[in-house]
TORSE-425503 format. One line per 10 residues: number of its first residue (from 1); their letters; for each residue x, y, z of C-alpha. Coordinates in Angstrom, 3 decimals, decimal comma, padded with zeros to 6 digits. Example, Ala and Ser with C-alpha at 12.3 -4.5 7.8 and 13.67 -1.06 7.14 Angstrom:
2
1 = AS = 012,300:-004,500:007,800  013,670:-001,060:007,140
END
This chain:
87
1 = XXXXXXXXXX = -142,655:034,399:-003,847  -139,849:032,778:-001,951  -138,468:034,209:001,246  -134,857:035,277:000,814  -132,254:033,231:002,615  -131,286:034,859:005,900  -127,853:036,458:005,924  -124,962:034,721:007,626  -124,374:035,309:011,334  -123,009:038,761:012,094
11 = XXXXXXXXXX = -124,349:040,335:008,894  -127,641:041,733:007,610  -129,383:042,179:004,286  -130,667:045,687:003,584  -133,523:045,980:001,100  -133,335:049,460:-000,392  -133,666:051,680:-003,461  -130,980:053,809:-005,063  -132,871:057,077:-004,509  -133,998:056,624:-000,879
21 = XXXXXXXXXX = -132,352:059,103:001,540  -133,116:056,861:004,535  -131,323:053,999:002,776  -128,270:056,195:002,218  -128,262:057,230:005,882  -128,525:053,620:007,053  -125,766:052,516:004,653  -123,433:055,237:005,976  -124,278:054,409:009,593  -123,676:050,693:009,105
31 = XXXXXXXXXX = -120,348:051,415:007,428  -119,306:053,693:010,332  -120,363:051,006:012,825  -118,421:048,318:010,960  -121,519:046,209:010,288  -121,233:043,862:007,309  -124,277:044,017:005,062  -125,554:043,121:001,629  -127,722:045,576:-000,296  -130,651:044,442:-002,423
41 = XXXXXXXXXX = -132,310:047,035:-004,666  -136,021:046,194:-004,664  -136,533:048,076:-007,939  -134,255:045,591:-009,693  -135,483:042,436:-007,934  -139,264:041,905:-008,001  -139,057:039,022:-005,495  -137,264:041,321:-003,063  -139,982:043,960:-003,474  -142,614:041,314:-002,705
51 = XXXXXXXXXX = -140,725:040,262:000,423  -140,532:043,890:001,604  -144,258:044,297:000,998  -144,978:041,166:003,067  -142,970:042,624:005,948  -144,565:046,079:005,750  -148,312:045,626:005,378  -148,246:045,728:001,570  -145,973:048,780:001,358  -142,579:048,906:-000,299
61 = XXXXXXXXXX = -141,051:050,627:002,714  -137,273:050,818:002,666  -134,852:050,328:004,161  -136,024:046,992:005,467  -133,330:044,998:007,245  -133,299:041,182:007,360  -131,391:039,594:010,256  -129,814:036,121:010,420  -132,682:034,858:012,609  -135,181:035,734:009,844
71 = XXXXXXXXXX = -136,686:038,760:011,599  -136,830:042,236:010,074  -136,779:045,890:011,078  -138,044:048,734:008,920  -136,109:051,994:008,732  -134,051:051,303:011,867  -131,158:053,450:013,057  -127,782:051,855:012,373  -127,160:051,712:016,117  -130,190:049,453:016,592
81 = XXXXXXX = -128,970:047,112:013,862  -125,472:046,920:015,342  -126,835:046,375:018,851  -129,128:043,599:017,723  -126,287:041,812:015,934  -124,068:041,969:019,010  -126,780:040,688:021,368
END
């Protein structure tokens, strides 16, 4: 399993599923905050699901957010994501 490339500065990658209500809430919050992001559906990309599991103790917990510095947050509020990008 290869680690996904970190997103470019000022953006994040959100690992999600199409049915997850927390993913929908984060997506809406990031859009309201003007945060650029890329979505990756872990049900369609097995490597992405493996990466999420590595970040979350073997669980496919979404949303998992990957930052440009290679760190992640699991199920964060959009405000935390925006604040971390502006720091």
